[in-house]
N, C-alpha and C positions, 0 to 999 in steps of 0.2 A: 419409415426411416424417421428417426427423430431428429428434429432440429437443432442446430448449437444453440445453447442461452446465449441471451444478449451477455455482452461482456460487462463484467462487474464494474469496470470503472466508469461505464453509463450511465448506472444506476445511482451511483455514489453523489454524492452533495461535496464537490472540494473548494474548498478556500484556500487559496494559496496566500501564504504569511509571509514566504521570503520567495522570489523567484530563481530559477536553475539555470544552468545554461548547458549548450551541446544540444544531443538528440535523446530521446527517452528510450530507457532498455529493451529489448526484445526478449519474448518467453525462450530461454533457454541459456540468456547469457547469467553470468554468474554477477548477482549485485550482492552489498553490502547497506542496510538499511538502518536505522535508529527509529526506535518506535514505542508508543504507548498507548495501552487500552484502556479506555473511560466505560463507564456505564451508558444505557441508553439516555438516560437523563442530559446525559453530558455533562454531569457533576465533575469537572477537572482538578477537585481538590484531594481526589479520592482514586486512585489508578487501581486496576486490577493488574495489570500487566505492565513491564517497562523490560524494555531488551534492546542495550546499545549494542553497536557493532555485528548484528546478526547475518552473516552473509550464507547464501542460498544461491540456488539454480533458479530462477525467476520460472514460476508456473509449476515448483515442486518445491515446496518449502517443507512438505511433511506435516503442516499441520493441518491442513483440509480445508483451511479458510482460505476462500478467493478473493477478499477483498486482500490477503499478504499476497496470494501469488498474481493476481492481476492489476490491482491498484498501482503498484511502482510502475508500470507500462505507461502511465499518464504522467508522470512527473520526469523532471532531467535533474542531472549532478547537482548535487547542494539545495536543492529547492525543499523549503520546510511547507507544509500544508497540514489542513486538518481535516479529514474526511468523515461522513458520517452516511 
């Protein structure tokens, strides 16, 4: 039997720019996020993806991206951060 992989948020480098409040969401909860994707080099002058007001069930975004499905579990309402 395969072991569950390590939670993705544990593998991310997270820098909090603005602290949030309350409890973090849990898998299965409906969340709304704003996110911008940048290349691996961290060049913030040229985003390859930007999504405002993206609402989805946490853990089931439909994108197949672990960061999008799991990383918000490490955040609180109103929090703004950079994840690598």
